[in-house]
N, C-alpha and C positions, 0 to 999 in steps of 0.2 A: 484873573490869573493868580492874584495873591491868595484868593480863597482856595483855588484848586491846589496851589503849591502847599498851603498849610494842611490841607486834608491829606495830601500824599505824605507829608512829613509825619503827621499824626499816626497814619496807618503803619508807617515804617517803624516808629518807636514802639507801637503796640506789638508788632511782630517780634522785635528784638527782645522785649521783655518776656514774651511767651517762650521764645527759644531758651532764654536764660533759665526760666522756671522749669522747662522740660529737662534741660541738661542737669540742673541741680537735683531734680527728682530722680533722674537716672543714676547719678553718682551716689545718692543716698541709698537707692535700692541695691546697688552693687555692694556698697559697704555693709548694708544689712545682711545680704546674702553671704558675704565673706565672714561676717561675725557668726552667722548661723553655722557655717561649715566648721569654724574653729571650735564652737561649742560642741558640735557633734563629735569632732575628733577627740576633744578632751573627755567627753562622756564615754567614748569607746575605750580610751586608755584607762579610765578608772574602773571599767567593768572587768570582771575576772576573765582570764584567758580561756577561750573555748576552741575546740577543734574546728578548723576551717572546713567548709563544705567541699573544698577542692583537694583535701588530703587524699593520699593514695589508699584505696581499699582493695585488697587482694581478692576479697570474696566476690566483688562485683567485676573484677578484671577478667577479660576473656582468657580461656585456657591457653590459646595460642600465644598471647602476650606473656603469660606466666612461664610457659615453657621456653620462650625466647630468653627470658631473664635467667632461668635455671641453666640454660645451655652455657652460660659464662661462668658457672660455679665449678670448683674442683670437686673431686670425689668425696673428700671428707665433708665438705659443706653440703653436698647433695644428700648424703646419708643423714646428716643432722637436720636438714630442712624437711626431710621426709617424716620426721617424728612430730611435726607441728600438728597436723590434722590428717584426716583421711584423704582429702582432695590433694594436698601437697604430696602425700605418699604416692598416690597414683601418678601424678604429673612428674614427680622426680624419678619414677621408675620407668619412664617412657623409653621404648627401645631405640628411638632415634638418637636420643642424647647418649645413652650408654653404648650403643654401637660405635658412635664416633669416638668415645673414650677408649673402647676396646680396640678398635682398629688402629688408633694412634699409639697405644701402649704395646700391643702385640701385633706387629706387622707380619703378614704371612711370608713364608719363605719363598724366595724367587725360584721358579722352575726354569730349567734349561729350555731355551727356545728351540722349537722344532717345526719344520714345515710339514703340513698335512695336505694331501691331495683329496680332501673331502669337500664336497659341495656344501656351501653354507645353507642352512635351512631358511625357509621363507618366514619372515617375521609376521606373527599373527597380531593384527592391530588390536584385537580384543584382549589378548594376553598381555600386550605391552602396557595397557592401561591399569593392570593390576598392581598391587603393592610389590615392591622389591622383595626378594626372598629373605633378606636379613631382617626386614620389618614384619614379615608374615609369621610371627612367633607369638607365643603367649606373653601376656603382660609381665614385664620384669625379667624376661629370659636373658637378655644381654647384661643386665645388672648382676644377675646371679653368676653368669659365666665369667664376668670380669672379676668379681670378688673371689671366686674359687681359684681362678688362675693366678690372680695377684698374690693371694695368700700362699699358695704352693710355691710360687717363684721366690717370694721373700724368704720362706722357710728353707728352700734349697740353698739360697745364698748363705744363710746362717749356718746350716749343717755343713756347708763346704768349709767354713772357718774351723770346724771342730775336727777336721781330719788329721792335722799334724799332732803327734803324740809326744808327750814328755817322757823320756826314757827313765827318769828317776821315779816318777809317780805313776806312769802308765795311763795318765789322763790327758784329755785334750789340752794342747799348749796355749790356745787362744780363747779360753773360756771367758775371760774378762772382757776381751774385745768383742766377742759374740754377744755378751749381755748388753754392752753399750750400743752396738749396732742395731740390735733388735728392739731397742727401747724397752726391754724387759724390766718390770718392777714387780714388787710383791705386795699384796694386801692381805689383811685378815678380815674375815666376815664373821661378825658376832650375831647370833640369832637368839632371840628371847623365846619364852614359852608361847607367846602369841604369834610367832612367825615373823616378827619385824626384824629387819636386817640393819646392822650398823657396819658400814664399810670404812676401814681405816687404812690409809696409805702409809707406806714405810717412812719412818722419820730419819733413819740412819742406816748406812750400809758399810760394812768393813770387808774388804777382800783379803783373804788369807791365801796360803800357797795351794791348798787343796779344798778349800771350803769358803763359804761366804756367810757372814753373820749379819742378821737383820734385827732392827729394833723398832718398836712402836711404843711411844710414851706420851702421847698427847693428853692434855687435860680434858675432862669431860667423858670419862668412861661410863658406859651404862652400869646400872646396879648389878652386881655379881649374882645376887640371889635370883634375878629374873632371867639370867642367861642359861641357855640349854646347850648350845654347841659353838665351837670355834673352827672355822675353816681357814686354811692357809692356801692361797691361790696365787698363781702367776698371772700378770696382766701384760698383754702385748697389744700394740696398736694394730688395727685391722689393715691399715695401709701405712707404708713407710713413705715419708715425704721425698720430694725430688732431691733435696739436700740432706736426706737422712734426718730430718727434723720431725719430732713426734709431737703432735698437738695434745696438750694436756687435757683439753675438753673435747677432743675428737672421739671417734668410735674406737672402743677397746674390746678385746676378747679376754675371757677369763678361763684359766685352766686350774682345776682342783688338784692340789698336791697331797694334802692330808686333812683329816677331820678329827676333832677331839670332843669328847663329852665334858661339859663344864659343871653339870649338876653334881653336888657333893665333891667339889674339886679337891678339898683338903684330904678326902678319903681315897680318891682314885689316883691322885698324883703323889709323888714322893718328895718330901721336903729334904733338900740337900744342903741348905745353909741359910744363914740369916745375919743381919746386922742390927743396928739400933733402930732402923726405920722399916725394913721390909723383911718378909720371909720368902724364900726362893723355892718354888715347886717345879719338879721336872716331870715332863711327859716323855713318851717314846718319840723317836724320829727327830730328836734335837730341839724340842720346844720347851721354853722356860717361861713361867708366869711368876712375876713378882707381886706379892700382895702387901699392902700397907699393914702395919701392926694393928691399927684400929679396924679398918675394913676397906674393901674396894681394891681394884686393880691398880697397881702402880706402873707397870710396864710389861711388855711381852717381848721375848727374844727368841730367835730361831737360828739354828746353825744347819746349813744345807751343804752336803758334800757335792763336789763338782761332777761326780759320776752320774751321767744321765740327767744332769740338772736342767739343761736347756730343753731336752725332750719332755721332761716332766712338767716344765713350766709353760710350754707353748703348744704341745700336741694333745693335751687333754681338753675337756670341756668344763662348763660351769658345774656340772653334776657328776661327771665321770673322770676318774684318774687315767693317766696314761699307763698302758700296760706294756712293760718292757718285753722285748722279744727274748726268748730263752737263748742264752749264749753258753755253749758247751765247749769243753776242750776237745782236742783231736784224740780219738781213741788210740791207745797203744797197748797191744797185747804182749809185746816182747819184754818190756821192763817189768820185773816182778814187784817192784816197789813204786809203780806209777801212781802219782798223786800224793806221794809222801815226801817229796824233796823238790828243790828248785823254787821254793817260795821266796818272796821279797816283801819286806815291810817298810813302808814309809810312814813315820809317825811324827806328829807335831802337837805340842801342848801350848795353847795360846788363849788369849782373852782380848777380843775386840782390837786386834792389831798388835798386841804385845805377845811376843813369842818367848816362851820359857825354855823350850827344847824342841829341836828339829833334827831328825837323823834318819838315815836309810840303812837297813840291814839286809844283806843279800845271802844267798845260798843257805836258806833255812830249811830244816828237814825234821822228820819225825821217824823214829824207829818203831818197828812193829810192837815192841814191848811196851811202848808208851801209849798204845791205844787202849783206853779204859773208859768204862761207863758212857760209851757213845761219843767219845771225843778223841781227837788226835792232839797230843800235847807237843807243842813246839816251843822250846826254850830260846828266847832271844837274848836276854841278859841273865847271866847266872850269878848266884851268890858267890861262888868260888872264884870266878874269873874277875879279878879286880880291874883289869884293863877295860872291861866292858862297862863299868859303872859310869853313869853320866850325871852331872849336876844340873839343877834347874837355875836359870839365870833370872834374877829379879825377885821382887816380892810377889809370891804366888797368890792370886786372888781374881775373882770375877768382877770386873768393873761394870757398873750400871749407871744410868742417868735418866732424869726426867726433865721437864721444863723448868723445874724449880730446884731440884736436889740432885746430888751425885753421891755415889757410894762405892764401896768395894767389899765384897764378901770373901773373907779369907778362906784359904784351903779349897777353893773351887776354881775350875778352869774348864776349857773345852778341849776335848781330845779328838784329834783328826787322825785317822789311820786308813791306809790303803794296803791290802794284801794282794799281791800279784801271784799268779801261778807260774809254772815254768815257761809258758809261752808269752809272758808279760801281759796277760789279760787280767783285769780287775776281778778278783775272786770274792773279796769281802771289803766293803767300804763302810767306814764309821765316821760320823761327826756328831758327837754327843757331849753334853755337859756332864761332868763328873765331879765328885768331891773326895777329899782325902779323909779317911776314917782313922782315928787314933787307935793303935793296937794296945791291948792290955799288957803285952810282953814287950820288953825293950830289946834292942838289937843285940845279938850275941856275937856280931862281927867285931874283931879287934880294932879295925880302923874306924868303925862307926858305932859309937856307944850311946848315941842320943835316942830320942823317942822314935818309934817306928810307926809308919802310916801305910794304909792299904788303899788302893784304887781298883774298883771292879766295874766292869761293864759287861752286860749280858744282853744278847738279842737272839733272834731265830737262827743265826748262822754260827755263832760261837760265843766265847768269853775271852775277855782280856783282863789279866791280873797283873798288877804292878805294885811293888813294895818300895817304899822310900824311907830314908832315915834323915832326921834333922841334925845338921852339924852346927852346934852353937859356936864353935870356934870361927867358922867362916860365914855363918848366918845364911846357910843355903841348904836346900834339900838335895839328896843324892838318890838316884834310882839304882837300887842294888839287885832288883829282880824284875824281869818282864817275861811273861809267859802267855802264849796264844793257845786257845783251846778251840779247835775246829770240829764241828759236828760231823760225825762219820756219814750221816744221811746226806749232808750237803756235799761232801767229798765224793761219795759214791754216785750221786746224781750228776755231778759235774764231770768226773773223769770216767764214768762207766765202770767203776770198780765194785768190789764186794767185800769191804773191810768190816 
């Protein structure tokens, strides 16, 4: 018995020790595995970051999934994503997506319900399996339809704002509001001799009574010797947002307003003024280019008249200008002096928001004896009529600025003029930078004995001549003579006359 009990106890102790050894070995193995995992994690953290194999790859994604994602995008984003690659362009132009956008934006007009006693046709099961009619179109059909209809609808809303007319100027009353609602901005496109384009957005804008003044003065202009042309264009968003918010990086349309040749600029343009830093050169149609005294472009300014401004800025294309429809007066065979009276002039002399003179002259006329050398002469302010003489308020000069400098070019300003015919239609519109030229002869008027200056503007419609005298006692200029010269060719074509 004792021997058997001892053997049993011995076997029990041996089993317990084995269990202890096995448990300890298991714990050590677990600890070793845990340490290995920690080392592995630390090693991965020390490695450079790499793209996970589970990252989204649109190239491998099925077209159905990509189109489902595109269906949640708005119109601006769809146009932008279509520029990524050819596959995205095709998927983003899908008729299913764009028909849904089209039908949501342009709901069909409801027709009056009527009962019809016509038997309903039997549905063909084969025809019912075909694609719906709105999808059975060429690729991108509904995209094109939506874009064209949306652009025409937005333009119609803007043109509607331009219908109220200002009785003093004969121009649209809400031009400033139309510019803001349309998201219109202006850019200049500089092209070098190799065909490379430099597009520069407007830096500053100044709204005047009958014109708008634009400025570009960023640092980093291309070399003037390499430039060939300068284009002034209007930029409008393709789509207006729901809250009339315009995306800066969204799709935009360009409308060419005017184009200038920049080669031999100092020979083609006229220098009208200078100061210690820049020389000012004038092109036609209200463009100014400021050149540094050393070399290079300092700034560019443009003055645009409100007449047909919205149409010229949004209805043209990137390569073609907007062509204005011919606007003629109503023919009148009864009046023997038709086209020679009933004119109205609204004139403003200003410089980037500073107004030196603004006035309206009515009931202007020309006698037949004043038709000479192909011009009708209309005197607005006469030397002899002292009550008509007008002073200029403030220090006359054209102010300019860049990112680093500011200046003022003396005896220069912008002249805005609108001449209306007897039916209050704009006959001649001018917005041009001009300069005052010192005359060799002093004033012979008793009231004005100071230096005499002339201002002249000439274009294809006529000439504007202005005479001023400097009054040292009051430190101001006085306009003592203002004459309009209208081309007889323009008058005859406008009124149907034969002067």
